[in-house]
C-alpha positions in Angstrom: 0.2 -0.4 -0.3 2.6 2.5 0.7 4.4 1.9 -2.7 1.3 2.9 -4.2 1.1 5.4 -2.2 4.1 7.1 -3.3 3.8 6.1 -6.9 0.0 7.9 -6.9 0.6 10.9 -4.4 0.1 13.5 -7.1 -3.4 12.6 -8.0 -4.7 13.2 -4.7 -2.2 16.2 -4.1 -4.1 17.9 -7.4 -7.7 16.6 -6.3 -6.9 18.2 -3.0 -5.8 21.4 -4.6 -8.5 21.8 -6.4 -10.7 21.1 -3.2 -8.6 23.3 -1.4 -8.8 26.3 -3.8 -12.8 25.8 -4.2 -12.9 26.1 0.0 -10.6 29.1 0.1 -13.5 31.7 0.8 -15.0 29.2 3.5 -12.0 28.6 4.9 -9.8 31.9 4.6 -12.7 34.5 4.7 -11.8 36.4 7.9 -7.6 36.1 7.7 -5.5 38.8 5.9 -3.9 39.3 2.8 -0.8 38.0 3.4 -1.6 34.9 5.1 -4.4 33.9 2.6 -1.4 34.2 -0.5 0.8 32.0 2.0 -2.2 29.1 2.6 -2.8 29.7 -1.1 0.5 28.5 -2.3 -0.4 25.5 -0.7 -3.2 24.6 -3.8 -0.9 26.0 -6.0 2.0 24.1 -5.4 0.2 20.7 -5.7 -1.0 22.1 -9.2 2.5 22.7 -10.1 3.1 19.3 -8.9 0.7 17.9 -11.3 2.2 19.1 -14.6 5.5 18.1 -12.8 4.9 14.7 -11.4 1.9 13.0 -13.8 3.1 9.9 -15.2 6.0 10.1 -13.6 7.1 12.1 -16.0 9.7 14.5 -13.8 11.5 11.3 -12.6 11.6 10.2 -15.9 12.8 13.0 -17.5 15.3 13.6 -14.8 16.7 10.0 -15.4 17.4 9.9 -18.8 18.5 13.3 -19.3 20.6 14.1 -15.9 21.4 10.3 -15.4 22.1 9.1 -18.5 19.8 6.7 -18.0 20.0 4.9 -14.8 17.4 5.4 -11.5 19.4 8.5 -10.1 15.8 9.6 -8.5 13.7 6.9 -6.9 9.9 7.0 -6.4 10.3 7.2 -2.9 12.5 10.2 -2.6 10.2 12.0 -5.1 7.3 11.2 -2.5 9.2 12.5 0.5 10.6 15.3 -1.5 7.2 16.7 -2.4 4.7 16.0 0.5 6.9 16.4 3.9 9.0 18.3 1.7 7.1 20.9 0.1 3.2 19.9 1.3 4.7 20.2 4.5 6.9 23.3 4.8 4.4 25.1 3.1 2.4 23.8 6.2 5.0 24.9 9.1 5.4 27.9 7.0 1.5 29.1 7.6 1.8 28.0 10.6 4.8 30.1 11.6 3.6 32.7 10.0 -0.3 33.0 11.5 1.5 32.2 15.0 4.8 33.1 15.5 5.0 36.3 12.9 4.5 37.0 9.0 7.6 36.9 8.2 7.7 32.6 8.0 5.3 33.1 5.3 8.6 34.4 3.3 9.7 30.2 3.8 6.6 29.5 1.7 7.2 32.2 -1.0 10.6 31.7 -1.3 9.7 28.0 -2.1 7.7 28.6 -5.0 10.1 30.9 -6.1 13.5 29.0 -6.1 11.8 26.1 -7.4 10.6 28.3 -10.7 14.0 29.6 -10.6 15.5 26.1 -11.0 12.6 24.6 -13.7 14.3 27.9 -15.5 17.5 27.5 -15.4 17.1 24.0 -16.1 15.1 24.6 -19.4 18.0 27.5 -20.2 20.8 25.0 -19.8 19.3 21.4 -21.5 17.5 23.7 -24.2 14.4 21.7 -23.6 11.0 21.4 -21.3 11.6 19.7 -18.3 8.2 18.6 -16.5 7.3 21.7 -14.3 8.5 24.5 -16.1 5.5 25.7 -17.7 4.1 26.2 -14.4 6.7 28.0 -12.9 7.6 30.5 -15.1 3.6 31.3 -15.9 2.2 30.7 -12.3 5.0 30.6 -9.7 7.1 33.7 -11.3 4.0 36.2 -10.8 2.3 34.7 -7.7 5.8 34.2 -5.6 6.5 38.0 -6.2 3.1 39.5 -5.7 2.8 37.3 -2.4 6.5 38.4 -1.7 5.3 42.1 -2.2 2.5 41.8 -0.2 3.7 40.5 2.7 7.2 42.7 2.5 4.2 45.8 2.3 2.3 44.3 5.5 5.8 44.2 7.7 6.8 40.6 6.8 9.4 41.2 5.1 12.1 41.8 7.8 15.7 40.7 6.3 16.0 38.3 8.6 13.0 36.6 7.3 14.3 37.3 3.9 17.4 35.5 4.6 15.1 32.8 6.6 12.6 32.1 3.8 15.1 32.5 0.9 17.7 29.9 2.5 14.8 27.5 3.7 14.5 27.2 0.3 17.8 27.0 -1.4 18.5 24.0 1.6 15.9 22.3 0.3 16.8 22.1 -3.2 20.5 21.6 -2.2 19.7 18.4 -0.1 18.0 16.9 -3.1 21.0 17.9 -5.6 23.6 16.6 -2.5 21.3 13.0 -2.5 21.4 12.9 -6.5 25.2 13.4 -6.3 25.6 10.4 -3.7 22.9 8.5 -6.0 25.5 9.7 -8.5 28.7 8.5 -7.3 27.0 5.0 -6.2 25.6 4.2 -9.4 29.1 5.5 -11.4 27.0 8.4 -13.0 28.8 11.6 -13.7 26.1 14.1 -12.6 24.4 16.1 -15.7 
């Protein structure tokens, strides 16, 4: 059962994302705009993940292009990165923004912006589309930039929170790269 969950999480996530968007007016009606935007990062990310991971497209693309046909990126790792590593991080960001300081909302914002940058940079470097690049460019960039502006204007953009948000997103992406490099070394594959 766990294998099926790890293999098919993206479909439940996409449906949950649509449901969260439909329920948002009821759930967030009394919240401030910065908190609403922070919340919306979760369903927006879930819909991005459908473009990225439907039919195992990202993992297949990654292993083909960067792993030269070897299974560098495994199904379980994709699940860990996207469910606790994205959904969980956005949930923690929202809780901290609502209960500790609004600046913690920048964790969710920079997670989206850094992911968009990675997709766009990969498309430029590889000179081809990569799964997730479309929503990364046309949804994440404007939505993340607008959220960043609103949160900054509302007082959540102090320098320390900019650093926390940006470093959180960077550490998550760096951990993925470190994992991939270890897998490449283990399998005798030159990364890239």
